[in-house]
Each structure stands twice: as C-alpha cells, then as structure tokens.
C-alpha positions in Angstrom: 5.0 -17.7 13.9 1.4 -16.9 12.9 0.9 -13.2 13.0 -2.3 -12.6 11.0 -5.4 -14.5 10.0 -7.5 -13.8 7.0 -11.0 -14.9 8.1 -14.0 -15.3 5.8 -17.5 -15.5 7.3 -20.9 -16.3 5.7 -23.5 -13.8 6.8 -27.1 -14.5 6.0 -30.0 -12.0 5.9 -33.7 -12.7 5.3 -35.2 -9.8 3.3 -32.7 -7.3 4.8 -32.9 -8.6 8.4 -29.7 -10.2 9.8 -30.2 -13.9 10.5 -26.9 -15.6 11.2 -23.1 -15.3 10.8 -20.7 -18.2 10.8 -17.0 -19.0 10.1 -16.4 -20.2 6.6 -12.6 -20.2 5.9 -9.5 -19.1 7.7 -6.0 -18.7 6.4 -2.9 -18.2 8.6 -0.2 -15.8 7.6 3.3 -16.2 9.0 5.3 -13.2 10.0 7.9 -14.0 7.3 5.3 -13.8 4.6 4.3 -10.2 5.4 6.1 -7.7 3.1 5.7 -4.0 3.2 4.7 -2.7 -0.2 3.1 -6.0 -1.3 -0.4 -7.3 -1.1 -1.4 -9.2 2.0 -0.9 -13.0 1.3 -3.9 -15.3 1.3 -6.4 -12.6 0.3 -9.3 -14.3 -1.5 -9.4 -12.0 -4.5 -7.0 -10.2 -6.8 -7.5 -6.7 -5.3 -6.1 -7.4 -1.9 -5.0 -4.9 0.7 -1.4 -3.6 0.5 0.8 -3.8 3.6 2.1 -0.3 4.4 3.7 -1.2 7.7 4.2 -4.1 10.0 5.7 -4.9 13.4 4.6 -7.7 15.7 1.2 -6.9 17.0 0.5 -4.0 14.6 -0.4 -4.2 10.9 -1.0 -1.2 8.6 -2.9 -1.6 5.4 -4.1 0.4 2.5 -7.3 -1.0 0.9 -8.9 0.8 -2.0 -7.3 4.1 -0.9 -8.3 3.7 2.8 -5.5 3.5 5.3 -6.1 1.4 8.4 -4.2 0.2 11.4 -5.0 -3.2 13.1 -3.6 -3.9 16.5 -3.1 -7.3 18.2 -6.4 -8.9 19.2 -8.4 -6.8 16.8 -10.4 -8.2 13.8 -11.4 -5.8 11.1 -13.9 -6.4 8.3 -12.4 -5.0 5.1 -14.9 -6.1 2.5 -18.2 -8.0 1.9 -19.7 -9.4 -1.3 -23.0 -11.0 -2.2 -22.4 -14.7 -2.6 -25.9 -16.1 -3.3 -29.6 -15.1 -3.1 -32.6 -17.4 -3.0 -36.1 -16.9 -1.8 -35.3 -13.6 -0.2 -32.4 -14.9 1.8 -29.0 -13.4 0.9 -25.6 -14.8 1.7 -22.7 -12.5 2.0 -19.0 -13.3 2.3 -17.4 -11.1 4.9 -13.6 -10.6 4.4 -11.8 -9.9 7.7 -8.2 -9.5 9.0 -7.2 -10.4 12.5 -3.8 -9.6 14.1 -2.5 -11.9 16.8 
C-alpha cells in the first residue's frame, strides 16, 4: 500500500518574482519500503532524509539535522535547488514529501 509520495515540482521565478509552479516528477513509496534508521527511498539525491519513525499516517524524518513530523494529508517541502537560469528566469526544483 502506498504510504508516502516524493514529489518534485518545477518552480519558476522571473527576476525574483514567483511566476509558476508545476508538478515535475512523483515517486510512490510503499509502506514495506520505509525502514527506520535508513534513508527515505526514492529521494532524488544522495543526501536524503533519514526515517526516524513511521506508523501509518505519520512519518518522522531527520534532514540535515532538522527533525520533522509529517502527518497524513500533509505535504512538506524539504529542499530546493537551482536547476537552470536564462534571461533572468530561474527554475528551481522543489523536493517535497507527502504522507497519505
């Protein structure tokens, strides 16, 4: 059963002003794949969040020393990175976790 989604969004800004945000990629994580003490599966980079606790509807993570709790129905942005920049328009990739 799918318990968590790792969602990536593209967010565009034009010379610092927010322009648009759109879904880019989504990965489903099954309950059986979530292991306490291990990195969250499907994270798009090597320095993923570590699972510190899990029960259905509640995920606890540690990401770069910051502890967080995500409840069912919540989506939390954990990170963002500059993807490209042309003519004053910047594209950022937003890395989010959603618990279902």
